[in-house]
N, C-alpha and C positions, 0 to 999 in steps of 0.2 A: 401593429403592436411591436414594441421593442423590449428587449431584456436588459435591465440595468441593475446596478447595485447602489444602495444608499446606506452608507455607514456599515458596509459589509452584508447587508440584507438583500437577497435577490428579490427583484420586483419586475413585474411585467406591466407596462403602461402604454398608452397611446403614443404613437410616433408624433414628434414635433410639439408635444406640450412642453412647457418650461420646466426647468429643474425645480423652481419654486412650487409649481403646481404638483409635481411628482412628490416632493417632500410633504406637501399638505396631505396627500393621499395616505401616507403612513404616519400622520400626526406628528411630524417633525416641524418645529417652528424655526424658520430662518428669518432673522430680523430684517425689517425694511422700514424706510421712511418715505421715499418718493413713490413707492408702489401703492396703487389702489386698484381694486378689482373693476372699478368703473372705467378705468383709463388704460390706454396702451402703455405697457411697461417701457421705460426708457433709461433705466440704469443710471440715474443721476446721483444718488446718495452714496453708493458703494458699500452699503452695509451688508448686502446679501451675498458677499463673496463666498465661494465654495471651491474645493478642489475637484477636478473633473477627470483625473487619471490615476486614482489610487491614493493611499495614505501618505506616501513619501514623495509625491510629485510636487514640483514647484509651480505647476500650472494652476492658476486660479481663474475663475469666471464669475460673472454676475448672474445669480440664479434666476432673476426675474426675466432676463432677456435671452438666456441661453437654452436652446431646445435640447431635449434628451436625444441621444443617438444609441444605436445598437452597441451593447457591450460597455457603455459608459459606467465608470466606477467613481461614485460621487462621495466625497466626505464633506459633511455639512458643518461639523464642529471638531476642531482640534486646538491645542494651545496657541498655535500661531494664528489661526483664523480668528480665534476669540480675541487675541491681543490686537490684531489689525482692526477688528470692528471697534474695539475699545478706543483705539487711537482716532478712528474716524469720528466717533462720538465726542471725544475730547476736543478735536479741531472744531466741530460744529459748536460746541459749548464755549469755545474760546472767544467768540464774538456774539454770544447770545446772553441777554440779560438774565440775572439770577434772582429775579423778583417773583418767584413762583407763587408766593402767598397772595400776591396782588393780581395775578394773571387770571383772566376769565377761563382758561383751560386748566387751572390747577386741579390735580387729581384726575384729570381726564385728558392728559396731554401725552401724545405718543413719544415725544422726545424725553419727557420726564420719566415715563415708564421704562424706556430702554436704558436710560442712564441709571435708574435704580437697579434694573436687572444686571447691568454690567458692574455694579458696585462702585461707581465713580464717586469719589469723595472730594477730589481736588483736581484742578486743571494744570497740567505741567507746562502749558504754553502761556505766553504773555497775552493778557486779555485785551482785545481791541474792539471797543464798542463802536457801533455804527453811528450813534448820535443822530438819528433821523427822526423828524417830528411825526407825531400821530396825525393821520388824515381822518378827521371826523366830519368832513363836508357832505357826506352822503346821509340821507334821512333814514337809511335802513341798516347799513353795515359800516364798520370802522376798520380802517387799515392801519396797522402798527408795524411799519417796515423794520423797526428795531428788533422785533422778534422773528423776522423772516429767516428761515434756514435754507432758502433757495432750492427747495425740493421740486418746485415747478408744478405742483398739483393744481394750484389755483389757475395758473396760466393754461394748463391743459384743459381744465374744466371750462373756463370762460371761452377759450378759442375752439376747442375740438368738440366738446359736448354741447355747449350752448350757442356757439357761433356768434358771440357778441363782441369779442375782441376789445374789452374794456381795459384789460391789464396785460402786461407783457414784461419781459426781462429788460432792464436798463443797466448799463454799465458792464464791466467785465471784472473777472477775478474777485479779489476781496471787496471791490467796490460794486460788485453786482448786487442788484436788488429787484424786487417786484414793485412796479408802479404802473400808472396809467400811461397810455400812449402819449408821447410828447410831454410827459411829466405833468399832465394836468391834474387837478384835484379829482378824487373819485366822484365827487358830486357833480362835476362838469363833464364827465366821461360818458361813453355810450352805455354804461351800466344800466341793467334793467331790474336791479334790486333783488334778484332771485335768491341770492345768498348761497348758491352752490359752491362758490369759492370758500366761504366760511365753513360750510358743511364738510368740505374735503381737506381743508388745511389741517395738518397734524398738530400744530401748535397754536399759540394765541396771536398769530399775526393778522388774521382777519376774523372778525366776530360780529355778531348782531349788536346793534345799538341797544344798550340795556336801559329799559324804561321802568324797571321795578321800583326804583326809589320814588318816582312820580306816583306810581300806583299805591305804594305804602302811604304816602302823604295824603292822597285822596281818601284812603280808607279811614284815616284818623280825623278827617274834616267833618264836624257835625253839621255843617251847612249844606252838604251835598247828599244826594241819594245815589248810591253806587249800584250800577247794573253791569252785569257781565254776560258774555255769550261765549260758547266754545265751539270750535270748528269740528267737522266730522273726523278728520285725521288725528286730532289730538287724543281722542279717547282710546286709540289703539296703539299709541306710541309712548304716552307718558309713563307707563309702568316700567319701561326700560331704564328710566332714571332711578328706579328704586329696586333694580336687580331682578325684575321679572321678564319673562320672554316677550319678544315683539308680538304684537297682535292681541295681547291681553286686553280685554274690553273692560274699561273702568268708568263708564259713563256716569253711573249713579254715585260712585265714590268721588268723582271729580266734582259733581254738583255739591256734595257735602263738604268737600275741602274748600271750595270757593266761598261757601257761607262762613266757614271757620276763619277764612282770611279776612272777612269783614264785608263781603258783598251782600247787600240787602236783598237784591233780586237777581235770580239766576235764570237766564234764558239759553236757548240753544240755536246755534247757527244753522243746524239742520232744518229748523223751521223756515229760516230764510232761504234755504235751498229749495224747499217745497214751493215757496213763494216765487222764487226765480224761475222755476220750471213752469208755473202757470203763465207767467209773462212771456217766457222764451218759447214755450210750446205754441202759444197763441200766435206769437210772432212768426214762427216757422210755418204754421198752417196758413197764415195770411199770405206769406211769400209763395207757398206752393199752390195756392188756389186763386190768387189774383192775377189777372192778365198783365203781362209785361213787367212782372215784379223782378227785383234784382236777386238772383240766385248765384251762389249759395248763401246760406246764413252761417255765420261763424260765431262760435260761443265766446263769451266775454267775461267769464268768472275769474280768470287768472290775471292778476294785475301785472305780472312780469310780461305776459303775452300782450296785454293791452299796450304797455309801454313799447315793447318790441315792434308791434304792429304799427304804432304811430310813427316810429322811427324808420322802419325798413319796408313796410307794406302799407303805407298810408293811402295808396291808390285803392286799397280794398276797404277803406273806412265805410263806404256805403253797404258793404256786406256784413259788417260787424253788428251783432246783436246789441241794441242799446240798453238792454236790461243790466242793471247794476249787479254786482256780486252779492251772494247771500249775506256776507258781513255787512255791506252797506245797506241792504234792504232792512235787515234787523235793526241797524243803527237808526235808520229813519223812522221805522215803526215804533221804536222805543220812545223817541222824543215827540211823536205825534199821537198815533192811535193809543198806545199804552199809557202815555202820560195823561191823556184825556180821560181814559177809563179809570186810572188810579187816582186822579185828582192831584197830580203832582206838577209843579211848575217845571216845564222842560229846561229852563235855565239852571235849575238846581240838580239836574241829572248829570252824573258823570258816567259815560258809557265806555266800557272796556271790552276788547275782544281778545280771545286767546286763540292764536293761529299757528299752523305748522309752517308759516311762511314769513320771511323777513319783508317781502314786498308789500305786505298788508300795512306795514308802518307808513309806507309811501302812499298807498292807495287811499288810506283814510283821510289824507289831506291833498288828494290829487287835483281837484279843482272845486269850484263853488257848487257843483252839483252834489258834493259831499256835505253840503250844509242845507239840504232840502227842508229840514224841519225848522229852519230859521232860529235855531238856538245854539249857535256855535257849530262845531263839527259834529256830524251825526254819530261818528265813532271818535271819541276824544283821544283814545290811545289804544294801540295794539301791541300785545306782547306775544312772544313765541312760546312754544311748548317748553323749550329749555328754560326760559325765564320763569314760567309758572312752576316748573320743578324746583328751581332755586327758592322761590317764595314759599312753597310748601315745606321745604327743608328748613328754611329760616324760621318758620312758624312752629316747628316741632310737631308737625302733623304726620302721623303714621298712616299714610294714604290707604294702604291695603287692609288696614284694620278698621276702617270706617264703615259704619252701616250705610248702605246706599240710600239716597234721597232722590226725589223727583225734581225736575225742572219746574219753574213757575209757569203758569198759564197767563195769557194765551199765546205767548211767543216761544213756548218751550216744546210742546208735543210735535212729533215729526213722524214721517213715514219712512219706509225702507228706501224709497227713492231719494229722500233728503240725505241719508247717510252715505250713499254710494258716490256722492259728489267728491268724496275724499280720494278716489282712485282714478287713474286714467280710464277713460271710457264711461265713467259713472254719470257725467253730465249728459252724454249722448243717450245712455240707456234709460236714465230717468225721463229725458225729454221724449224718447220714443214711446215709453209707457203712456204718457199723457197725450201726445200727439195722435196716437192710435185711437184713443178714446174720443178726441175732438173730431177726428175725421170719420170714424166708423160708428160713433155713438155706442160703442161696446168696449168693455174692458178686455185686455189681453187674457187669454186662458193661461198662458205661461209667460210671466213677466221677465223671466231670465233671458236677456239678450246676449248670448254667449259671444257673438262676434266682436262685441265691444271690449271684451276682457283680455287680459294678458299683457306681457311686457314687450311685445314687439313694438319697435319704434314708430311704425306706421301701420295702422290697421284699416282695412276698407271692407265694406259689405253692402248688401242691399236690404232694405226694409220693405216688405210686401204688405201693404195695407188692405189688400183684397178688394178694393173698390177703385173704380176709375178716377184718376186724378186729372184736374185741368192741365192746360199748357202742354198737352201731348206727353205727359209723364207716364202714362200707363197706370199700373197699380203699384209701381215700385219707385223708391227714391234711393239714390246712392249716397252713402255716408263715408266719411274718413275721420280717423282719430290719430292725432300726432301728439306725442309727449317727448320731452327732452328737446329743448329749443333747436338744437342742430338738425332735428328731423323735419322741421316745419317746412323748409324750403321745398322739399320733395313733393309736398302736397300743393302748396300755394303756387309754385312755379308751373305745375300742370294746369292750374286754373288760368293763370296769366297767358300761357301759350295757347290754350284753347280759344280764349277770347281774341287774341291777336289773329288767329287763323280763321275766326268767324265760325267756330264750331261750338257745339253744346258743351257746357262745362262738365268735367268728369264727376263732380260731386255736387250734391244739393244741400248737404248739411255737414259742417266740419267742426270738430272739437279739438282745441289746442290746450295743452298744459305745459308750462315751462320746464317743470322738473320731472326727472325720470320716475315713472310710476305714478305721477300725479302728486297730489298734496301729501300723500303718505310718505313721499320722499322729499318733502319740502326743505328749504334751506334753514328753517327754524326748528327742525325735528332733532331728536337725540342723535349725537355723533355716531359715526361708524356704520352708516347705512350701506348695505349691499343689496344685490338683487334677491338674495335669500331672505333678508330682513324685509324688503319690500313685499315679497310674496306673503310673509307671515302677517304683516300689517294689513295687507289687502284681504287676506282670509278673515281677519277680525272684522273688517268693514262689511264684507258680504255676510258674515254670521249675524251682524246687527241687522242687516237688511232682512234676512230670512226669518228672524224671530219676530219681526214687526207684524203687528196685527193688520196694518194697512201698508201696502208696498208701492202705491202710486200717489203722487203729490195731490192729484185732484180728489183723493179720498180723505184728505186731512180736514176734519170738521172745522178746525180753527182757521184754516185757510179760507174755507167757504164763508165762515163768520166774518172775517176781516173785510172781505169784498162786500158782503151784504150791509155791514154796519158802517163802513168807512171808505173803502176804495172805489166802490162801484164796479164797473166792468173791467175785466183784464184788458190791458192796453188802452183803457179809456183815458179821458183827460186827466183825472186826478191821479190814477195809477202811473201814468206816464210822467207826470210832474214830479212825483215822489220817488219812483222806483227805476227811472231810466236816466241815462246820461248821454253825453255827446263826446266826440273824439276830434282831435285835430293833429295835423302833421307836426312832428317834433324834430328838432335838430339832433344829430348824433352828439355834438358837443355843444354844451350850453355856453353862450357868449356873454 
């Protein structure tokens, strides 16, 4: 611990924390633009300057990267500091467009908020526009370099957090900008569509492709039957867009709002998660019990991870679960099983998904496997949590005042296992609950598999089935869970190295999610996500699990019904045709 002063107030804090963190402890806000708690501080913007040697010292430091030391006397605000910060903002605004009313981040823009706090009403510098074109070549996200303030967050996210390296700094000085390597269009870059760049951008320089106009048009078309599904993570994040705490569970109010928006049938992606688990758990058990099977099995529910794997780890395609994601399974079932039961022509169904993820926009049109129902795309369009929030506001719906409603059957009811798909470790935990049943013929007494939970980048554990497994496995299998794409190599490289050395692989079952925290931290979720917000959203997901009457996917009556009436056996011929996909090696750059 060290003793310091902040604005004359004595304080004892841990040695080597930053001045910015120390100020936060005493509820003093130091303005920042380049800083984000997910990323290493790198003092790019210069807004967080403070004095570090008393009130009359000329010495200034950047609070985000300067550690506290014994006896440090810190001044966070005085007239000169405030004037300097104002000048920094004015310089940034001197080549930033002033079209706030048309910006996707209007009223939710960090630069706009700081300019308002500083009382900036005019720019004393000559305005120099960048005049750079918008790059809308990507199916999931849009890059508008004209609005870029060169804070570097997106580059840090793409390179350091996600290890994708799709974007970088090009040019120098006033001509510096964010673009793809070699100045290729974003749609031809190694981008995996995760949207973490857009989630971390403080302004409107990178944002999700807005498809709400298409959805509104569909809702007004009397010739189509509109169907919608919502993902697990949406229900614990949407409330933030309406001023409520993260983790507020709004499932039934969302169902009601979707009907008011004009959707005729409301289903739940959680049902698809239960369906995915039946297919994937059976796939796991088959690999564990058949002789000479290819182990490990790697989960496939995250489309960004699918794209990353096809580009960087295509040698592991044989280990990838062929089960489609819950979104795609529900999409297929809507236009086959449900259309048949409801007596509706599948060609007249317009299927929409609401996802926490920008990559779902790409996934829904990934390949021809996403047309399994033979009626166009199984999911016609996917929108993010943020897009749904905008639609609800445009419709004048007071979400929190709505009476709750139920989802439609049979593709609506879900178990607790279906809802935990929204968090890192959730797919693994749900699969373990059902795999245990398949192997032992008994349900777990305690379905809470705690080793799968938490925000550690890589988690590993053993699952003891209590019965002898084939292939010299004993009674236990080894699992690994990785989230945030930059953490994946630590797991997969261990598997590669073991194979090269002719040794047993270190893991038998691996879950990967591209975004930190899993889908609750997806690129299409409300802005401003931090680890504390991730924990609150995660708590909401587990609360939904715990209050469920049934907590294992195989206990879902409607899942059992769909196999008996339509699909046949899990992993059978018909189920495989409709609910599974295939993968292929992809190039990092599209030619």
